[in-house]
C-alpha distance (Angstrom), angle and dihedral (degrees) to the residues before:
residue distance angle dihedral
M1 . . .
R2 3.78 . .
L3 3.78 88.6 .
C4 3.80 89.8 56.7
I5 3.81 93.4 51.3
A6 3.80 90.2 43.6
G7 3.80 87.9 53.3
V8 3.80 91.1 52.4
L9 3.79 89.7 49.0
L10 3.79 92.4 49.3
L11 3.78 93.1 45.8
F12 3.76 95.6 51.4
C13 3.78 100.3 34.0
S14 3.77 97.6 51.9
A15 3.76 119.6 79.3
P16 3.78 132.7 -177.3
A17 3.78 116.1 -99.9
S18 3.79 89.7 -116.3
A19 3.81 93.5 55.5
K20 3.78 115.3 125.7
K21 3.76 120.3 -123.4
L22 3.79 110.0 -79.1
P23 3.81 120.2 -119.8
T24 3.79 115.6 -99.8
Q25 3.82 93.2 -104.1
A26 3.81 92.4 52.2
V27 3.80 90.3 50.0
A28 3.80 91.4 50.2
A29 3.80 91.2 48.4
Q30 3.80 91.1 48.3
K31 3.81 90.6 52.3
Q32 3.80 90.2 52.1
L33 3.80 89.9 49.5
Q34 3.79 91.3 51.6
R35 3.79 91.5 46.4
G36 3.79 91.6 48.0
L37 3.79 92.9 50.0
E38 3.80 91.8 47.5
L39 3.80 90.4 51.5
Y40 3.80 89.4 47.1
Q41 3.81 90.0 54.1
Q42 3.81 88.0 52.4
Q43 3.83 88.9 51.5
R44 3.80 90.6 -117.7
Y45 3.78 91.2 137.3
P46 3.83 101.8 166.8
E47 3.80 90.3 52.0
A48 3.80 90.9 44.6
I49 3.80 90.2 52.5
A50 3.81 90.9 50.8
A51 3.81 92.3 50.9
L52 3.80 92.7 45.8
L53 3.80 92.0 48.7
A54 3.81 89.5 50.3
G55 3.80 90.7 52.7
Q56 3.79 92.3 45.3
A57 3.82 89.2 52.6
I58 3.80 90.8 53.0
S59 3.79 97.7 46.1
P60 3.82 118.2 -3.0
A61 3.80 113.7 -138.3
P62 3.82 137.4 159.2
N63 3.79 93.1 -113.8
F64 3.81 90.0 65.3
L65 3.81 90.9 52.2
Y66 3.80 93.6 53.4
A67 3.80 93.6 45.1
L68 3.81 90.5 47.7
G69 3.80 89.6 52.1
Q70 3.77 90.5 53.0
A71 3.80 94.4 47.3
E72 3.80 93.0 46.1
R73 3.81 90.8 49.1
H74 3.79 91.7 52.4
S75 3.81 88.9 48.0
G76 3.79 89.4 57.2
H77 3.80 93.6 -110.6
F78 3.78 95.0 128.6
A79 3.81 98.9 163.5
K80 3.81 90.7 51.7
A81 3.80 90.2 46.5
V82 3.81 90.4 54.3
E83 3.82 89.8 51.2
Y84 3.81 90.6 54.7
Y85 3.81 93.3 44.5
E86 3.80 91.1 50.5
A87 3.80 91.4 48.0
F88 3.81 88.8 49.5
L89 3.80 92.1 50.7
A90 3.81 90.8 47.7
T91 3.82 88.3 63.0
G92 3.80 89.0 65.5
P93 3.79 99.1 -123.5
């Protein structure tokens, strides 16, 4: 499970050397994603969910949906987790 979240973090935090500077909103969303994943790793799921929701509000992206599903599942909110997983799958990852 941690490997999966670490993979999401690696995938979305790494950028090619030729990448242009991200717009301010994308940078803010990325910071929230990183913060959310760090909190998830620390098993601070309610705080992770809050950070991930903040990032999703700034710049919606599939990676937030998957991470939210994971955090909700670990919080025992299984119905909410399924909603996030289904929304993630609907993006056609």
